[in-house]
N, C-alpha and C positions, 0 to 999 in steps of 0.2 A: 792802436789797431784793434784792440778788443772791443772798442765801441763801433768801429766802422764796419766790421765784418758782418754782424747780425743785420744791420741796416742794408748792406749790399745784397745779402741773401734775400731779405724781404723785398727789396726793390726788383731784384731779378724775378722773383716769383710774380709780382704784380705785373711786370712788363710782359712776361711770357704768357700770363693769363689773358691780358688785354689783347695781345697780338695773335693769340691762338685761334681766334675765330676765323673760319674759312673766308678767304678773300676772292673777289673776282674783279676783273678790270671793268671800270665804268667811266665812260666819257660824259661830258655834259649833254651831248645830243642823245645819247642812250638813256640818260636819266630823264630827259624831257619825254622821250618816247614812251618809257615805262610809266611815267606819271600820266600821260594822256590816256594810256590803256587801263591803268589800275586805280588812279586816284578816285576816292569815293565821292568826293564833291562833284567831279566831272561825271562820274557814272549816274549819280542821282539826278543831275540836270539833264543828262541824255534821256533819262526816263521821263522827265517832264516834257521834253521836246517830243518824245514818242507819243505822249498822251494828246498834245495839241495837234500833232500831225494826223493822229487817228480821228480826231474831231473835225478835221478839215475836209468836209465832204458835203454834197448837196442834201444828203439824207438828214444830217444834223442841222442843215439850214432850213429845212421844211419844204423843200422843193417837191418831194415825192408824196404820193397818197399814203394813207394807212389802210391796212386790210386786216379785219379781225374775223375770227372764226369762233363761234360760240355753240356750245352743245349742252342742252339742259334735258334732264330726265326725271320726270315726277311720278311718284307712286302714291295712291290714296285709297284708303279703305274706309268705307262708311257703314256703320252698323245702325240701322233704322229700326227703332222699337217705339212706334208712335201710332196708336189706334186711329187717329184722325188722318193718317197718311194712306194713300192708295198703295204706295210701294213700301214694302216691309222687308227686313232682313239685311244681309251683307252685300254691298256693292263695291266692287274693285275697279279702280281706274288707273291706267297706265298711259303716260304721255312722254313722247320724245320729240325734241324740237331743235334741229340744227339750224343756225343762222350764219351767213356770211355777208359782211358788210364792207363797203369801201367809202372812205371819207377823204376828200381831196379838196384843198383849198387852192382854187385856180388862181385867184388874185388876192393879194393881201397888202397892197400898197408898196410893192416892190421889196417887201421885207425879207424874202428868201434871198434875193440877189445881194441886198445890203448885208445880211447876215453871213452869207458865204464869203464876201469880201472881208468881213470882220474876222471870221474864222481864219482866213489866210493871214491876216495881219497878226492875229493872236499866235499863230504858229511862228511867224517871223519875230515876234516879240520874245517868245520862249527861246528861239534860236539865238537871238541877241543876248538874252540872259545867260545862255550857255557860253556864248563867246566871251562875255565878261568873266565868268567863272574860270574858263580855260585860260585867258590871259592873266588873271590874278594867280591862278595855280602855277602856271609856267614861271611867272615872276618869282613865286615862292620857291619853286624848284631850283631856279637859277641861283637864288641867294642862298638856299639850303645847301646846294652842291658846293658853292664857293665858301660857305661858312665851314663845312667840313674840311675843305681843302685849306682854308685859312688856319683852322685849329691844328691840322696835320703839319703845316709848315711852321707853326709856332713851336710844335714838338721838335722839329729839326733845329730850330734856333736854340731851344733850351738844351738839346743834346750837345750842340756845339759848345755852349757855355759850360755844360757839365764836363765835357771832355777837357776843356781848359782848366777847370777846377781840379780835376782828377790829376792832370799832369802836374799842376803846381803843388797840389797835396803830396803826391809822390815824390817830387823834387825836394820838398821841405823835409820830408821824412828821411831822405837820403842825406841831406845836409846835417840833420840832427845826429844821424849815426856817425858822420864824419866829425861832429863836434862843432860845426860852423853855424848851427841853429839852436835856439832854445825852445823849451816846451811851449811858451806862449806863441811862438810862430806856428808850431804844429797845430795847437788848438785853434788858432785863427783860421788856418787854411782848412782844417777839419770842419769848422762851423760853416765856412763858405761852401765846402763840398756837399754837406748835409743839406743846406738851404737849397742848393741847385737841384739835388736829388728829389727833395720834397716837391719843388716847383714842377719838375717833369712828371712826377706821379700824378699831381693834381691836373696838369694839362692833358694827361692821358685820359682822365675821367671826363674832362670838358670835351675832348674829341669824341669819345664814345657817345655822349649825349647828343652831340651835333649829328652823328651818323644815325642815331635812333630817330631824331626829328626828320631827317631826310628820308628814312625808310617809311615813316608815316605819310609823307607827301607822295612818295612813290607807290603807296598801297601795298608795301611788302609785309607780309604777315610775320616773317622772322625779323623783328626789329633789331636783333643782334647781328644781322648780316653786315659784314664789313666789306670794304671795297678798296681796290687799288685805283685811285683817282688818276686818270690819265691826263686830265687838263690841270695844268698848274695855275697858280694865282698870278697870272700875268694879264695885262690889258694894254692894248694899244689904243690910247685915247684919240677919238676922232674930234675934228673941229666942226661944231655945229653953228648954224646961224638961227637966231630966234625966229626970224620971218619963215624960213623953210619949216622949222618944227611946228610953228603955229598953223600954217596951212595944212600940214599933214594931220595935225590934231583935228582941225575942223572937218577934214574929209574922212578920217579913218578911226577917230576915237570911238571905242565900243560903247561907252556909256551914252555918248551923244547920238550915235546911230540908233541905239535902242530907244532913246528919248523921242527921236523922230517917228519911230514906228508907234510908240504910245500916243503921240499927237494924232497920227493918222487913224488910230483906233477911236480916239475921241470925236474925230470928225465923222466916223461911221455911226457913232452913237446919235449924232444929230439927224442922220438919215433915218435911223430906227425910230426916233421920236416923231419925225414927220410922217412916218408910214401910217400912224394912227389917224391921220387926217383924211385917208382915202377909204372908200368903201371896200368890203371884202366880198368875194364871190366864191361860194362853196357848193360842192356838189356831193350828194350822198346817195349811193346805190346799195340796195340790200336784197337779199334772197333768202327765204326761209321755207322750211318744210316741216309741217306739223303732223304727227301721227298720234292719234288718240284711241285707246282701246278701253272698252267698258265691259266688265264682266258681271252679269246679273244672275248667274247660276246659284248664288247663295241667298237670293231674294225669294219672295213668295210668288213671283212670276214663274218660277221653275215648275210649278204644279200645273200651269196653264199652257205652256208651250214646250217645244223641244229645247234641249240644251244648246243646240247649235245656233238657234235664233236669239239666244240670250247673251251671246258674245258678239259685240259690235265694234267695228274698227272704222274710224273716220280719218281721212287724209286730206290735208289742206296745204296748198302751195301759194306762197305770197312773194311778190317781187315788186320793186319799186325804184324809181329814179327821181330824186329831189333836188331842187336848186334853191340856194338861199342867197340873197343879197342883203348885207348888213352895213349900215352907216350910222355912226354916232352923231346925233344932232347936238346934244349938249350933255356934258358930264361934269359941270362945275368948273370948266376951264382947265381940267387936268392936262389935256394934250398940249395946250399953249404953254402951261407952266413947265411941262416936261421938255418941250423944245427950248424954251428960254434957259432952263437949267443945263441942257446939253450945250448950248452956245457958251454959257458961263463956264462950264468945265473945260471947254475947248480953249477959252481965253486963259484959264488957269494953267493949262498945259503949255501954252506959249510962254507964259511967264516963267514957268518952271524950266523950260528949255533955255530961255535967255539967262536965267540964273545959273544954270549949269554951265553955259558957255563962259560966263563971267568967272565962275569958280575954277573952271579948267584953265582959263587964261592965267589966273593967279598962281595955280599950281605949277603950270609950265614955266612961268617966269621964275618962281622960287627954285624949281629943280634945275633950270638952266643956269641961274647964278651959282647954285650949289655945286653943279657939275664943273663949272669953270674954276671955282674956288678949289675944289678937291683935285682938279688936275694940277693946278699950281702947287698944292700941298704935297701931291705925289712926287713932283720933281724935287721939291726941297727935301722930302723924306728920304728919297733915293740917294741924293748927294750926301746927306748926313750919314746914312748907312754905310756908304762906300768909305767915307772918311773914318768913321768909327771902326770899320773892319780893318782898314790899313793901320790905324793907330793901335789896334789890338795886337796885330802881328809884330809891330815894332816894339811895343811894350813887353811882349812876351820874351823877346831877346834881351831887352834891357833888364827885365827882372832876373833872368838867368845870370846875367853878368853883374847883378848887384847895383845897377845904376838907379833903379827905382825900388822902393820897398813894397811890401805886401798890400798896404793900404792904398797906395797910389795904383798899383796894378788892379786892385779889385774895383777901384773907381772907373778905370778904363774899361774893364770887363762889363760892369753894369751899364756904362754909357753905350757900349756895343749892343748889349742885350736890348736896352730901351730903343735904340735907333732902329735895329732890325725888326722889332715888334711894331714899332711906329710905321715903318715902311710897308709892312704887311697890312696893317690897318688902313693905311692910305690907299693901297691898291684895292682892298675890299670896298672901301667907301666909294671909290671911283666906279667900280662895277656896279654898286648899289645905285648910284645916281644915274648911270647910263641905262640901266634896266628900267628905272622909273620913267626916263624919257621915252624910251621905246614903248613902254605901256601906254603913256599918255598920248603918243602919236599913232598908236595902233600898229606899230611895226614890230612888236615883240616876237610874234610867231614867224614873220618873214625873216627876221634877223637870226633866229634859232635854226631855221631850215637851211641857211647858207653854209 
């Protein structure tokens, strides 16, 4: 006992410290909602969508005119000391010139319309990227949530194993006091008890790291925040057919939908390249007012005339309306090459889309087979766990009656531990495969909302 008491005190301290963090109830749906609101990747993508939404307007497309206002003010002093000049002395000139101008491209080969349509698709593309980030994040949150639950339930299994080891150790101690057990029996059970205690302490640390990872996904600043997870590691496996999953994937897969939008943008680029084949019609209107003041009081003319006549102010008003038609007759074939390149990029986009479809079909087939395999493995793991649990209860009574020895009972205990942990892992793997299928078919958000 002198060896076990310090370890028990240390174990109690660790467990109390790990469980001392304030807990709050957290369901999977609550976790997803928190992640959608706080996850930094989602928030960054939302800002990108905000930029593209802000750019999607006719002003950015070039439909409206540009109006400019300019104001210039000039001051000039000339000191003339030239015997050959009629005018001698200092001359001061002040000039102020406000100008307002309008420049409007009335026709640019339909470029404004095409650009506006392209801006709309760029907004849709950014929204598609956001959908991809959201779906990937939701998948990570689901797996992060169940990872924490999985590690928490591993703790429960290890605690059950530890309870059995503790009972057996205390039972052997009692037998030794009664003279029916020897020191080697006590040391054996003590070693098993210490091993199970260390396994539980290590599992507590694994669980805390899983919760920290989940808090990162949820955007929680306090990464030490712990939870009372209200959803257990249970899963009712659905029966899927490959054809139904394939059709859903072709209709709803976020990556594929985003690729379609990218292809539409490439088609708009063809229209922009063709716009250079048309003439442009531009109108420019301007209005200016010029006020010029000349002061000759510092010159030699001040001796010949009154001072008032030596300060002159001139005012000039200008207005105009100009039209320009421009058409490129030849520029080395740049327009034709640009159009050809736009068509080539469009063909590349089509090839990229077909390649994505092929890759998604492969991924779906792999995940579908893996899901069905894991469903069968889950059934086997559950049966093995139930048998091991029943065997553990029977062996416990047999050990107390002396029918089996410590080594045999320990083997039964380890078998139960492995079977229970395997069953938990099989359930988690099945949830993982189901989540991957939902993401591929674009139904992960719909499933989580139900």
